[in-house]
N, C-alpha and C positions, 0 to 999 in steps of 0.2 A: 474169096467167096465165103469162107468160114466166118471171118470177122464181120462181113456184111450181114450174114444170116443171123449171127448172134445179136447184132445190134437191132435188126428188125424184130426179132423175138422179144428183146427187152422192151422195145417201144410198144409192142402189142400187149405184153403182160402189164405194163404200166398203165396203158389206156383202159384195160379191163378192170384193174384195181380201182382206177379213178371212176369208172362207170358204176362199180358196185357200191362205192362209198355213198353217193346220194341215195341209192336204194335203201341202204342200211339206215341212213339218217331219217329217210321218210318212214321206214317201218317203225323206228323208235318213236318218232313223233306221233305216228298213228296209234301206237300202244299207249303213249301218255294221254292222248286225247280220249281214247276209249276208256281209260281208267277214270278220267274225270267225268265222263258221262254217267249219270245215275243208272243203276241197273233196272231193267224192265223184266217183270215176272209174268208169266202166262197166267190167265185167269184160272185155269184148272189147277195149277200149282198153288195159287193163293187160296182157292177154296179148300184144297186138300189140307193145307197147313192150318187153316182156320178150324176145320172139323177135328183135326188131330189135337189142336190146342184145347178146344171145347171138351173133347172126350177125356183128355188128360186131367184137366182141372176138375171136371165132374167126378172122375174116378177117384182122384185124391180126396175130394170132399166127402164122397160116400165112404171111403176107407177110414177116414178119421172119425166119422160118426159111428161106424160099426165098431171100431176099436174102443171108442169111448163107452159105447153101450156094453160091450163085452166086459170091460174093466169094472163098470158099475155093477153088472149082474154078478160078477165074481167077487164083489165086495172089496176089490182092490182100491177103488175110488168110492167116495161117498155119493149119495144120490144127487147132491147139489153140484156135482162136477159136470153137469150137462153144459156148463159154460164153455167147455172146450169145443163142443159142436157149434155153439152159438158164435164163438169167435171165428171158427173156420168158415161158417156161412158168410160172416161179414167180410171176410177176405175174398172168398171164392166168387161172391156175387159181382163185385166190381170187375174182377178179372174176366169173368165170362162175358160181361157186357162190353168190356174193352176189346176182347178178342172178336166178338161179333161185330161191333161197330167199326173196328179198325182204328183204334186210337193210335195216332202216329206222331212222329217227330216232324221236323221241318220238311215240307214236301218239295219235290223237284219237278219241273215241267220239262217236257221234251216232245219231240215229234218222231214217229217211226212209221214208215210205209204210208205217209200221208195222214196218219191218225195222231191227234193231240192227246197226250197221255200225262197223267199225274201219278207220280211214284213217291212212296214214302215208306219208312221202316216202321212196322207195327210190332205188337207183342209177339206175333208169330212169324216175323220176317218181313221182307219187303213185299208190298202190294202195289200193283199198277192198275189204275183205273182209267177207262176209256172215256175221255171227256166228250167225244163225239157220240157216245152211246149212252148218255145219262138218261135215267128214268126217274130219279128221285133226288131232290135237293131240299134238305132241311137245315135250319139254323138253330143252334143251341147256345144259350147264354146262361151263366150262373155266377154266383159270388164265390171267389176262391177263399180258402181258409187263410192263406198267407197275405190276403189283401188284394185288391184289384178285381178284375172280372175276366171270366173265360168266355171267349166268343169264337165259335167254330162252325164249320159246315159239315153236315153228315151226308155223304154222297153215296149213290148206288147206281151201278150201270147195268146194261142189258145182260151181261155175262155173270151177274150175281156177285160182283166184287163190291165190297163196302169199304169206304175209307173216310176217315175224319180229317179234315184239313182246317188249319187256323184261318180265321177271317183276316187276311192280309191283302195288300195291294195286288201282288202278282196273282194270287188265287182268284181274287175278285175279277180281274181283267180276263183271266182264262175262262171263268164261268160265264161272264157276259158274252164272250165270243162264242162259246159252245152253245149257249141258250138262244142266241140271236136267230139262227135258222129255224129252231123249233117254235119260236114265238109266232112266226109267220105261217106255220103249217096248221091246217084245220085239225080239230080233235078227231080221234078215231073212235067211232061209236059213242061219241059224247065224252070220251075220256081224253084228257090232254096227253100229248106225246111225252112230256116231262112234267112230273108232279113236283111243283115247287111251292113251298108254303109262303104265305104272305110275309112272315117274319124274314124269310130268306130274300124275298123280293125287295124288302126295305133296304137290306144291306147292299143289294146289287143295283138299286135305283131303278127297279122294274115295277111297273104298275100291274095290278092293284097292290098297294102297300098295306101293311098292318096298321090298324088304328089303335091297337092295344099299347098302352105305355110301355116303354122299355123296362121300367122297374118291375112291372108285372111279369114279363118274360123271364127276367133274372130270378125273381122269387119262385116262379114255377120251376125253373131249372134247379134251384136249390132244393125244392121239395123232391124232384125226381132223383137228384143225387143222393139225398138222404134215404129215399125208398130203395135205391139200388143196393144200399148197404144194409138197411134195416129189415127189409122183407126176406132176403136170404138168411140173415142171422136168425130171424124168428122161425123160419122154416127148419133150419138146422136144430134149433132148440126144441121145437115141437116133435121133430122126428126122433131125437134122442130120448125125450120124455116118454113117447109112446112105446118105442122099442125096449127101453129099460124098465118100463112099468112104473115110472116115476110121475108123481103129480106135477102140475104146473108150478107149484110153489116149492118143489123139491121133496115133498112127502110121498110115500108110496101111494100109488093110485088105487091100490086095492087094500 
């Protein structure tokens, strides 16, 4: 009886170990697949990170200008050293614009709870945009300094998440799928459910398309890129001149 009981227990323990092994393998496979799926971030977290980034860059910009002004007034630096504030504005301006627009790397598409999502890593972390809740689609083109052209979509959903995605085949297909239902819906109080520019419609093959030549769009994008750097640089320079009591040409204003 004892030998039979021991044999039966050995068989039961072996079967239990065998049944646990597939469960462990399934758990490991699930972990690997979950790690491969791009991370999805709640809209509230994305907005909070965006505001934190904007405040951080703005505070750093203001601090550099104030330090520049104090050093000029203390005669540690000459009056012409307002260029420090100018350079800081030239750097802070594009950073603020990139944080607000959600300049991102290569986007990832996914589905969660029946919602089609677009997720990408931005300057303030990963942002997830709801493609089924789009309210604005714009297209931006410009000439790159290294050669070639930049072509991207600037997206905005109902939850206030903004994300910039490169104009590529996968993104185009996802946008066409997301915009197809809204195209058949009537406008609310005369306002379209999704505001999409004609330039963006041209890229997606949706009517009505833009009649403006593509070269004009690219030149306009170049002007906007230059303004994003030049205007904040000028603002930093003027603020330093006013606070330090320096004239526009570096001479004392009084």
